[in-house]
Backbone as a printed PyTorch tensor [residue, N CA C, xyz], in Angstrom:
tensor([[[-34.5530,  -3.3490, -38.8530],
         [-35.0310,  -1.9330, -38.7870],
         [-36.2720,  -1.6890, -39.6350]],

        [[-37.4070,  -1.2180, -38.9100],
         [-38.5950,  -0.9400, -39.6660],
         [-38.8080,   0.4990, -39.5870]],

        [[-39.1910,   1.1040, -40.7540],
         [-39.4630,   2.5190, -40.5840],
         [-41.0380,   2.6540, -41.0580]],

        [[-41.5670,   3.6530, -40.4190],
         [-43.0250,   3.9250, -40.6010],
         [-43.1430,   5.4190, -41.1190]],

        [[-43.7290,   5.6160, -42.1930],
         [-43.9930,   6.8670, -42.5630],
         [-45.4080,   7.3370, -42.4860]],

        [[-45.5930,   8.4470, -41.7490],
         [-46.9360,   9.0960, -41.5140],
         [-47.2820,  10.1240, -42.4130]],

        [[-48.3510,   9.9850, -43.1730],
         [-48.8670,  10.9090, -44.0980],
         [-49.8840,  11.9700, -43.4950]],

        [[-50.5310,  11.5490, -42.4640],
         [-51.4740,  12.4320, -41.9230],
         [-51.7670,  12.0280, -40.5180]],

        [[-51.8640,  12.9030, -39.4850],
         [-52.3110,  12.6510, -38.2110],
         [-53.6510,  13.4710, -37.9770]],

        [[-54.6980,  12.7510, -37.5740],
         [-55.8810,  13.4680, -37.4860],
         [-56.0370,  13.7290, -35.9520]],

        [[-56.4540,  15.0020, -35.7180],
         [-56.8360,  15.3600, -34.3920],
         [-58.2460,  14.9000, -34.1120]],

        [[-58.4990,  14.8320, -32.8120],
         [-59.9310,  14.4250, -32.3320],
         [-60.8220,  15.6270, -32.6890]],

        [[-61.7600,  15.4170, -33.6720],
         [-62.4710,  16.3440, -34.1990],
         [-63.8840,  16.4080, -33.4750]],

        [[-64.4800,  17.5680, -33.6290],
         [-65.8800,  17.6670, -33.0350],
         [-66.8380,  16.8320, -34.0650]],

        [[-67.4490,  15.7700, -33.5690],
         [-68.3090,  14.9490, -34.4300],
         [-69.6220,  15.6660, -34.5720]],

        [[-69.9110,  16.5150, -33.6580],
         [-71.3580,  16.9150, -33.7480],
         [-71.5080,  18.1860, -32.7870]],

        [[-72.6730,  18.5930, -32.6660],
         [-72.8320,  19.7840, -31.7480],
         [-74.2000,  19.4420, -30.9580]],

        [[-74.4060,  20.1200, -29.9030],
         [-75.4440,  20.0590, -29.0780],
         [-76.6020,  20.2610, -29.8220]],

        [[-77.6150,  19.3360, -29.7680],
         [-78.9780,  19.4860, -30.4310],
         [-79.9430,  20.1090, -29.4920]],

        [[-80.9520,  20.8170, -30.0380],
         [-81.9420,  21.4730, -29.2490],
         [-83.1040,  20.5280, -29.2060]],

        [[-83.6460,  20.0110, -27.9900],
         [-84.6920,  19.0860, -27.9070],
         [-85.9710,  19.8250, -27.5720]],

        [[-87.0860,  19.4690, -28.2170],
         [-88.4470,  20.0560, -27.8690],
         [-89.0910,  18.9980, -27.0100]],

        [[-90.0440,  19.6470, -26.1430],
         [-90.9660,  18.8030, -25.2350],
         [-91.4910,  17.5130, -25.9740]],

        [[-91.9130,  17.8310, -27.1750],
         [-92.7470,  16.6250, -27.7800],
         [-91.6340,  15.6930, -28.2950]],

        [[-90.5390,  15.7280, -28.2060],
         [-89.4000,  14.8410, -28.6940],
         [-88.8110,  13.9900, -27.4750]],

        [[-89.2490,  14.2490, -26.2050],
         [-88.4870,  13.5730, -25.1840],
         [-88.9110,  12.0290, -25.1070]],

        [[-90.0180,  11.6470, -25.5900],
         [-90.2630,  10.1800, -25.6770],
         [-89.5670,   9.4520, -26.7190]],

        [[-88.9750,  10.2810, -27.6580],
         [-88.3170,   9.6010, -28.8120],
         [-86.8730,   9.2000, -28.4630]],

        [[-86.3680,   9.7510, -27.4460],
         [-84.8310,   9.4500, -27.0150],
         [-84.6000,   7.9860, -26.7080]],

        [[-83.3610,   7.5880, -27.2590],
         [-82.9960,   6.1850, -26.9180],
         [-82.0280,   6.2940, -25.6920]],

        [[-82.3860,   5.5460, -24.6630],
         [-81.6850,   5.7250, -23.4360],
         [-81.2010,   4.3990, -23.0250]],

        [[-80.2150,   3.6950, -24.0260],
         [-79.5620,   2.5090, -23.6160],
         [-78.5120,   2.7140, -22.5660]],

        [[-78.1830,   1.6930, -21.7570],
         [-77.2670,   1.8970, -20.5520],
         [-75.7510,   2.3290, -21.1580]],

        [[-75.1340,   3.1260, -20.3910],
         [-73.8060,   3.4110, -20.4360],
         [-73.4070,   4.0610, -19.2090]],

        [[-71.8630,   4.2400, -19.1120],
         [-71.3910,   4.8560, -17.9180],
         [-70.6320,   6.1210, -18.4580]],

        [[-70.7920,   7.2060, -17.8480],
         [-70.1270,   8.3650, -18.2640],
         [-68.9360,   8.4080, -17.2480]],

        [[-67.7080,   8.3680, -17.8820],
         [-66.3860,   8.2760, -17.0990],
         [-65.9580,   9.7080, -16.7660]],

        [[-65.8530,  10.5780, -17.7900],
         [-65.2160,  11.9150, -17.6940],
         [-66.0140,  12.8480, -18.6450]],

        [[-65.9710,  14.0890, -18.1740],
         [-66.6020,  15.2000, -18.9480],
         [-65.8460,  16.4510, -18.5550]],

        [[-65.4050,  17.2320, -19.5370],
         [-64.8450,  18.5860, -19.4050],
         [-65.0600,  19.4640, -20.5080]],

        [[-65.0740,  20.8040, -20.2090],
         [-65.2220,  21.7860, -21.3200],
         [-63.8670,  22.1330, -21.7460]],

        [[-63.6130,  22.1350, -23.0750],
         [-62.4170,  22.5830, -23.6920],
         [-62.6820,  23.6670, -24.9510]],

        [[-62.5490,  24.9430, -24.4090],
         [-62.9950,  25.9020, -25.4110],
         [-64.3870,  25.8840, -25.7310]],

        [[-64.6790,  25.7890, -27.0430],
         [-66.2040,  25.7280, -27.4600],
         [-66.6180,  24.2200, -27.4220]],

        [[-65.9450,  23.2930, -26.9720],
         [-66.2900,  21.8830, -27.1610],
         [-66.4860,  21.2660, -25.7170]],

        [[-67.3260,  20.2870, -25.5620],
         [-67.3670,  19.4600, -24.3090],
         [-66.9040,  18.1250, -24.8520]],

        [[-65.9670,  17.5440, -24.0580],
         [-65.3140,  16.3680, -24.3620],
         [-65.8010,  15.2670, -23.2580]],

        [[-66.2410,  14.1210, -23.7660],
         [-66.8800,  13.0360, -22.8090],
         [-66.1560,  11.7860, -23.1030]],

        [[-65.8990,  11.0310, -22.1380],
         [-65.4450,   9.6190, -22.1940],
         [-66.5500,   8.7750, -21.6170]],

        [[-67.0840,   7.8920, -22.4690],
         [-68.0870,   6.9960, -21.9630],
         [-67.6500,   5.5290, -22.1130]],

        [[-68.2590,   4.5980, -21.3150],
         [-68.1800,   3.1850, -21.5060],
         [-69.5050,   2.4340, -21.5540]],

        [[-69.4760,   1.3450, -22.3340],
         [-70.8170,   0.7020, -22.4300],
         [-70.3940,  -0.7870, -22.8920]],

        [[-71.4980,  -1.6530, -22.7590],
         [-71.2870,  -2.9720, -23.3410],
         [-71.7260,  -3.0430, -24.6720]],

        [[-71.1800,  -3.9300, -25.4950],
         [-71.6020,  -4.0860, -26.8510],
         [-70.4930,  -4.8120, -27.6520]],

        [[-70.3850,  -4.2720, -28.8680],
         [-69.2630,  -4.9110, -29.7050],
         [-69.6570,  -5.5660, -30.9460]],

        [[-71.0140,  -5.6380, -31.2080],
         [-71.5640,  -6.3440, -32.3750],
         [-72.2080,  -5.3580, -33.2310]],

        [[-72.7150,  -4.2150, -32.8680],
         [-73.2430,  -3.2560, -33.5830],
         [-72.7080,  -1.8130, -33.4360]],

        [[-72.9130,  -0.8860, -34.1970],
         [-72.6110,   0.5240, -34.0900],
         [-73.4180,   1.2560, -33.0310]],

        [[-72.8550,   1.8410, -32.1710],
         [-73.7260,   2.6500, -31.2020],
         [-73.5790,   4.1990, -31.5200]],

        [[-74.6200,   4.7000, -31.2680],
         [-74.7140,   6.2870, -31.4790],
         [-75.0210,   7.0720, -30.1480]],

        [[-74.2650,   8.0420, -29.9890],
         [-74.4000,   9.0520, -28.9350],
         [-74.6870,  10.4300, -29.5250]],

        [[-75.6770,  11.0930, -28.8130],
         [-76.0730,  12.3890, -29.2440],
         [-76.2860,  13.1130, -27.9520]],

        [[-75.7390,  14.3440, -27.9520],
         [-75.9870,  15.3700, -26.8760],
         [-77.0580,  16.4220, -27.1180]],

        [[-78.0440,  16.4840, -26.1940],
         [-79.2040,  17.3210, -26.3670],
         [-79.2670,  18.3730, -25.3030]],

        [[-79.7960,  19.5850, -25.6560],
         [-80.1830,  20.5510, -24.6870],
         [-81.6620,  20.2830, -24.4170]],

        [[-81.9620,  20.1900, -23.0680],
         [-83.3600,  19.6550, -22.7170],
         [-84.2560,  20.9570, -22.7530]],

        [[-85.5840,  20.7580, -22.9150],
         [-86.4620,  21.8910, -22.8470],
         [-86.4010,  22.4590, -21.4030]],

        [[-86.7050,  23.7040, -21.2010],
         [-86.6620,  24.4100, -19.9960],
         [-87.7150,  23.7150, -19.0420]],

        [[-87.2970,  23.6890, -17.7440],
         [-88.1770,  23.0050, -16.7800],
         [-88.9320,  24.1070, -16.0520]],

        [[-89.6520,  23.6970, -14.9370],
         [-90.4920,  24.7870, -14.1770],
         [-89.6850,  25.6850, -13.1770]],

        [[-88.4180,  25.4430, -12.9790],
         [-87.6150,  26.1850, -12.0080],
         [-87.5200,  27.5850, -12.6690]],

        [[-87.3480,  28.5960, -11.7130],
         [-87.1830,  29.9980, -12.1160],
         [-85.8170,  30.5560, -11.4950]],

        [[-84.8500,  30.8400, -12.3380],
         [-84.7920,  30.6540, -13.8030],
         [-84.5590,  29.1640, -14.0920]],

        [[-84.8630,  28.7120, -15.2490],
         [-84.5690,  27.2430, -15.4440],
         [-83.1720,  27.1350, -15.8070]],

        [[-82.7190,  25.9410, -15.2860],
         [-81.1610,  25.7240, -15.5320],
         [-81.0640,  25.2500, -17.0560]],

        [[-79.7800,  25.4450, -17.5190],
         [-79.5490,  24.8000, -18.9020],
         [-79.1960,  23.3350, -18.5130]],

        [[-79.9200,  22.3820, -19.1360],
         [-79.5520,  20.9190, -18.9540],
         [-79.1430,  20.2720, -20.1330]],

        [[-78.1340,  19.5160, -20.1710],
         [-77.7030,  18.6700, -21.3240],
         [-77.9050,  17.2120, -20.8800]],

        [[-78.2290,  16.4300, -21.9000],
         [-78.5830,  15.0420, -21.7350],
         [-77.8590,  14.3510, -22.9150]],

        [[-77.1140,  13.1420, -22.4690],
         [-76.4020,  12.3150, -23.4560],
         [-77.2350,  11.2150, -23.7440]],

        [[-77.7680,  11.1050, -25.0330],
         [-78.6270,   9.9300, -25.5900],
         [-77.6760,   8.8280, -25.9310]],

        [[-78.0320,   7.5980, -25.8220],
         [-77.2410,   6.5150, -26.2680],
         [-78.1350,   5.4250, -27.0530]],

        [[-77.8050,   5.1950, -28.1810],
         [-78.6260,   4.1630, -28.9270],
         [-77.7210,   3.0430, -29.3460]],

        [[-78.0280,   1.9970, -28.7370],
         [-77.1330,   0.6840, -28.8220],
         [-77.5550,  -0.1800, -30.0670]],

        [[-78.5970,   0.3160, -30.6440],
         [-79.1660,  -0.4940, -31.9160],
         [-79.3330,  -1.9390, -31.6840]],

        [[-79.8170,  -2.2370, -30.4640],
         [-80.0870,  -3.5620, -30.1050],
         [-78.9460,  -4.4490, -29.8470]],

        [[-77.7650,  -3.9690, -29.6790],
         [-76.5350,  -4.7060, -29.4790],
         [-76.6280,  -5.4040, -28.0480]],

        [[-76.5550,  -6.7160, -27.9840],
         [-76.6480,  -7.3820, -26.7590],
         [-75.3580,  -8.1680, -26.4670]],

        [[-74.2160,  -7.7770, -27.3370],
         [-72.9300,  -8.3580, -27.1170],
         [-72.2880,  -7.8570, -25.6400]],

        [[-71.3630,  -8.5080, -25.0680],
         [-70.9450,  -8.1250, -23.8480],
         [-69.4650,  -7.5720, -23.5780]],

        [[-68.8330,  -7.2140, -24.7750],
         [-67.5590,  -6.5120, -24.5150],
         [-67.6720,  -5.1760, -24.0550]],

        [[-66.7560,  -4.7630, -23.2700],
         [-66.7750,  -3.5090, -22.5680],
         [-66.0100,  -2.5720, -23.2380]],

        [[-66.6410,  -1.5360, -23.7680],
         [-65.9950,  -0.6110, -24.7550],
         [-66.0080,   0.8690, -24.1920]],

        [[-65.0470,   1.5520, -24.6640],
         [-64.8080,   2.9200, -24.1630],
         [-64.8170,   3.7900, -25.5720]],

        [[-65.4410,   4.9330, -25.3790],
         [-65.5090,   5.8520, -26.5630],
         [-65.2060,   7.3020, -26.0620]],

        [[-64.5080,   8.1220, -26.8490],
         [-64.3280,   9.5100, -26.5590],
         [-65.1570,  10.3090, -27.5910]],

        [[-66.0360,  11.1150, -26.9540],
         [-66.8940,  11.9040, -27.6950],
         [-66.6530,  13.4820, -27.5340]],

        [[-66.8620,  14.3030, -28.6260],
         [-66.7640,  15.6770, -28.6340],
         [-67.9310,  16.3760, -29.3150]],

        [[-68.3810,  17.3280, -28.6110],
         [-69.6500,  18.1300, -29.1160],
         [-69.3070,  19.6310, -29.0080]],

        [[-69.7760,  20.3640, -30.0380],
         [-69.6380,  21.7560, -30.0780],
         [-70.7710,  22.3210, -29.1270]],

        [[-70.4340,  23.2290, -28.2830],
         [-71.2980,  23.9000, -27.2680],
         [-71.9330,  25.1820, -27.9010]],

        [[-71.5220,  25.5620, -29.0950],
         [-72.1050,  26.8520, -29.5880],
         [-73.4960,  26.9560, -29.6240]],

        [[-74.3390,  25.8560, -29.8380],
         [-75.8160,  26.1580, -29.8640],
         [-76.3930,  26.5270, -28.5620]],

        [[-75.7270,  26.3770, -27.5100],
         [-76.3130,  26.7810, -26.2870],
         [-75.8290,  28.2390, -25.7190]],

        [[-75.1700,  28.8800, -26.5520],
         [-74.8380,  30.2440, -26.2940],
         [-76.1480,  31.0830, -26.0890]],

        [[-75.9790,  32.1060, -25.2620],
         [-77.0020,  33.0760, -24.8800],
         [-76.6370,  34.3780, -25.3650]],

        [[-77.4880,  34.9970, -26.2680],
         [-77.1110,  36.3220, -26.8250],
         [-76.9530,  37.3080, -25.6120]],

        [[-75.8880,  38.1870, -25.7250],
         [-75.6240,  39.1490, -24.7460],
         [-74.8160,  38.5900, -23.4940]],

        [[-74.4760,  37.3760, -23.3910],
         [-73.8160,  36.8580, -22.3170],
         [-72.4120,  36.2680, -22.7820]],

        [[-71.5530,  35.9950, -21.9250],
         [-70.2360,  35.5360, -22.2450],
         [-70.0230,  34.3350, -21.5360]],

        [[-71.0080,  33.6910, -20.9630],
         [-70.8020,  32.2720, -20.4120],
         [-72.1820,  31.6710, -20.0900]],

        [[-72.1510,  30.3860, -20.0970],
         [-73.4280,  29.6350, -19.7560],
         [-73.1500,  28.5140, -18.7770]],

        [[-73.8260,  28.4640, -17.6330],
         [-73.6140,  27.4720, -16.8150],
         [-74.6270,  26.3390, -17.2420]],

        [[-74.1870,  25.0250, -17.0720],
         [-75.1520,  23.9340, -17.5400],
         [-74.9140,  22.7620, -16.6340]],

        [[-75.9920,  21.9090, -16.5300],
         [-75.9020,  20.7270, -15.8150],
         [-75.8960,  19.6060, -16.8660]],

        [[-75.2450,  18.5290, -16.7140],
         [-75.0440,  17.4840, -17.5400],
         [-75.6400,  16.1430, -16.9090]],

        [[-76.5680,  15.5920, -17.5950],
         [-77.1270,  14.2490, -17.3440],
         [-76.5980,  13.2250, -18.2560]],

        [[-76.3360,  11.9980, -17.5910],
         [-75.9490,  10.8320, -18.3510],
         [-77.0810,   9.8680, -18.6020]],

        [[-76.7190,   8.6020, -18.1640],
         [-77.5060,   7.5240, -18.5260],
         [-78.8440,   7.5510, -17.6600]],

        [[-79.8900,   6.7940, -18.0460],
         [-81.1250,   6.9000, -17.3030],
         [-81.0450,   6.4720, -15.8660]],

        [[-80.1000,   5.6720, -15.4370],
         [-79.9210,   5.2690, -14.0930],
         [-79.4560,   6.5200, -13.1830]],

        [[-78.9030,   7.5690, -13.9130],
         [-78.3790,   8.7090, -13.0960],
         [-79.5720,   9.6110, -12.7330]],

        [[-80.1250,   9.4750, -11.7920],
         [-81.2620,  10.5090, -11.3580],
         [-80.5830,  11.8260, -11.0470]],

        [[-79.3600,  11.7650, -10.5590],
         [-78.6650,  13.0820, -10.1860],
         [-77.8510,  13.4710, -11.4930]],

        [[-77.3660,  14.6050, -11.5950],
         [-76.5100,  15.1920, -12.6060],
         [-75.1970,  14.6450, -12.4520]],

        [[-74.4500,  14.4660, -13.6610],
         [-73.1090,  14.0960, -13.7100],
         [-72.1280,  15.2250, -13.2380]],

        [[-72.7180,  16.4170, -13.3900],
         [-71.7480,  17.5970, -12.8900],
         [-72.4610,  18.7940, -13.3900]],

        [[-71.7750,  19.8430, -12.9270],
         [-72.2010,  21.2000, -13.3830],
         [-70.9750,  21.8070, -14.1180]],

        [[-71.1460,  22.5220, -15.0950],
         [-70.1880,  23.0440, -15.8400],
         [-70.3780,  24.4300, -16.1210]],

        [[-69.2750,  25.2600, -16.6730],
         [-69.5240,  26.6240, -17.0870],
         [-68.7450,  26.7710, -18.4390]],

        [[-69.4320,  27.0750, -19.5510],
         [-68.9590,  27.3590, -20.8390],
         [-68.7530,  28.7730, -21.0540]],

        [[-67.4780,  29.2330, -21.2390],
         [-67.2540,  30.5820, -21.3570],
         [-66.8450,  30.9210, -22.8950]],

        [[-67.3790,  31.9590, -23.5010],
         [-67.0900,  32.3120, -24.8810],
         [-67.0330,  33.7700, -25.0880]]])
C-alpha cells in the first residue's frame, strides 16, 4: 500500500497577457514553425494548445495584437509568436498556453471580435472568436 500526500495542486494559470505590437516591431517577431491544435476563449482568457518539434531548448510563445490594417473598420487580429531558440531536435511536443485578453478590451463596449493567426505557414486565420466582458 502506497500513500501519496498532496500539499498543493496548482491550476493552469495565465502565464501572460496579449501584448500590443506596433508596426515598427513586426520584423522583430520570431516565427518558428508550430501547429495550433485548439483555441478557445474562457472568460478573460484565451487558451491554446500548440505542438512543435524540439526538446533540447526552451521554447517561448507570445500572443500579440497586431497593428490595425487598411480595412475599414480594421479587424482585431491576434498572432502567436514562437521562438524555438535554435532548437533543432525532433521530439514532437505539446504545450498548453493561456493569455489574458484584457489588453484588447475596447472602452464603452462589452465584447471584442478578433481573428487569430498561428504559424507563418497559415496564410488564413486559425479562427474567429468573440471575447465578452
